[in-house]
C-alpha positions in Angstrom: -69.4 -12.5 92.4 -69.7 -8.8 91.6 -67.7 -6.6 94.1 -68.8 -3.0 94.1 -67.0 -0.6 96.4 -68.4 3.0 96.5 -66.5 5.5 98.6 -65.3 2.8 100.9 -68.6 0.9 101.3 -68.7 -2.6 99.9 -71.7 -4.3 98.2 -71.4 -7.9 97.0 -73.7 -9.4 94.4 -73.6 -13.2 94.0 -74.2 -14.4 90.4 -75.1 -17.9 91.5 -76.3 -19.8 94.6 -72.8 -21.0 95.5 -71.0 -17.6 95.1 -71.7 -16.4 98.6 -70.5 -19.4 100.4 -67.4 -19.8 98.2 -66.5 -16.1 98.6 -66.8 -16.2 102.4 -64.7 -19.4 102.6 -62.0 -18.3 100.2 -61.5 -14.9 101.7 -62.3 -15.8 105.3 -65.0 -13.1 105.6 -68.5 -12.9 106.8 -71.2 -11.2 104.8 -74.8 -10.3 105.7 -77.8 -9.5 103.6 -78.8 -5.9 103.1 -81.3 -4.6 100.6 -80.5 -6.3 97.3 -76.8 -7.1 98.1 -74.5 -8.5 100.8 -72.0 -6.5 102.8 -69.8 -6.7 105.9 -71.6 -6.8 109.3 -70.1 -3.4 110.3 -71.4 -1.8 107.1 -74.8 -3.2 107.7 -75.0 -0.9 110.7 -74.2 2.2 108.6 -77.2 4.6 108.6 -78.3 6.8 105.8 -77.7 9.9 107.9 -75.1 11.4 110.3 -75.2 14.1 112.9 -71.9 15.9 113.6 -70.2 14.6 116.8 -72.6 11.7 117.2 -71.4 8.1 116.6 -71.5 6.9 113.0 -70.9 3.2 113.3 -67.6 3.4 115.3 -66.5 7.0 114.6 -67.8 10.4 115.5 -69.5 11.9 112.5 -67.8 14.9 110.9 -70.8 16.3 109.2 -74.6 16.4 109.6 -76.2 15.0 106.5 -78.9 12.7 105.2 -78.5 10.8 102.0 -80.2 8.1 100.0 -77.4 5.5 100.6 -75.0 4.8 103.4 -72.0 5.1 101.1 -72.9 8.7 100.4 -72.9 9.5 104.1 -69.5 7.7 104.3 -68.2 9.9 101.4 -69.5 13.1 103.0 -67.7 12.2 106.3 -64.5 10.9 104.6 -64.8 7.4 106.0 -63.9 4.0 104.4 -64.2 0.4 105.6 -60.9 -0.9 106.8 -60.6 -4.6 105.7 -58.0 -5.7 108.4 -59.9 -4.4 111.4 -63.5 -4.5 110.1 -64.1 -0.9 111.2 -64.6 2.5 109.6 -61.6 4.7 109.4 -60.9 8.1 107.9 -59.8 7.6 104.3 -56.8 9.8 104.9 -55.4 7.4 107.5 -55.1 4.5 105.0 -51.4 4.4 104.2 -51.1 1.4 101.9 -49.7 1.7 98.4 -50.8 -0.6 95.6 -49.8 -1.3 92.1 -52.7 -2.5 89.9 -51.6 -5.2 87.5 -53.1 -4.5 84.1 -54.7 -7.0 81.8 -56.2 -6.3 78.4 -59.6 -5.2 79.8 -59.3 -5.0 83.5 -56.9 -4.6 86.5 -56.1 -7.8 88.5 -55.7 -8.1 92.3 -55.2 -11.3 94.4 -57.6 -10.1 97.0 -60.1 -7.4 97.8 -58.6 -3.9 97.3 -58.5 -1.7 100.4 -60.4 1.6 99.7 -58.2 4.5 100.6 -55.0 2.9 99.3 -52.9 4.9 97.0 -51.4 4.1 93.6 -47.7 4.8 93.0 -48.8 8.0 91.3 -50.4 9.2 94.6 -54.0 8.9 93.5 -56.2 7.6 96.3 -58.6 4.8 95.3 -62.0 5.3 97.0 -64.1 2.9 94.9 -64.1 0.3 92.2 -66.3 -2.1 90.3 -65.1 -5.6 89.8 -65.8 -9.3 89.7 -64.2 -12.0 91.8 -63.1 -14.9 89.7 -63.2 -18.1 91.8 -61.3 -20.2 89.3 -58.3 -17.8 89.1 -58.8 -16.6 92.8 -58.4 -13.0 91.8 -60.4 -9.8 91.7 -60.8 -8.4 88.2 -61.4 -4.6 88.5 -63.3 -3.1 85.6 -63.3 0.5 86.8 -61.7 2.6 89.6 -62.8 5.9 91.2 -60.4 8.3 92.9 -60.6 11.1 95.5 
């Protein structure tokens, strides 16, 4: 299953008919269909616009903007999806530190990587593109985007 996280917004792209069910069972998550991908139920509520001070999913919007994609609105407001709570949080409030294990062609993680987490160097990870390998039960990250 392809896992695409853009500025804290998750999009999941199953590669086969069994990917969706296996992913939800293995990781204990629920995903819903949206456009041509699947995402978390909270992110399915994210609009493609925000008005300063008005609710944006579960937080007051910090900016007024309209964008083509919800992840762009989240970027403009500095929000990311928080995996443990299932809510949006300001990216600056994520305090976890991660160390990405390197392989020859990708980084490896045992689970989904929390957007907003920081590397030991201090760089804040806001997005990544990867593939969840069901046989190895690990996320193989091909590229990472920072603040």
